[in-house]
C-alpha angles and dihedrals in degrees: 000000000000124000117278090028098090094066091047092049094048092045089052088058099043137003090202098086139108126211129201138204112291123260122256123242087248090058090055093046091049093049093047091049094049094044094042090226136095109243114241115265093242093054092047090049092053093045088051087062100038133001092232133329125240121200134195114320091016093294110174098231087168121000123232114258091254092057093044089055098041098043094047092049091049093048091051097043102043106095094201091059090061090053098039098041119358138284109292098201090107096056135071109203117203110156146017139213095228092247099080095276113122131196126226146168118236117246114214120183092344096309139083099243100164128053095214114123121218 
């Protein structure tokens, strides 16, 4: 998708959404450095339009770059998560459904090679 299309697409699906100022290139570089993974083009494109998107009832349709970074680092570094759930090193979380379900890209060999969302 090209820039300026994400907002239009989301607004065509719901009018109950809030957009934020776009991220800076430095924000993207910092997140990729901390997470040791290039962000997928589609996610970067959306973040270049809005640093996250909130839906009705505060639903995290797309998390801000800061939350993407912090939550993924926490998921990967918390030892009890590995025991209770599974290791999260192979996932890049970026959104949630508001009911506890979260959405992620799969990381294979250090890259996001597929555009499927889990």
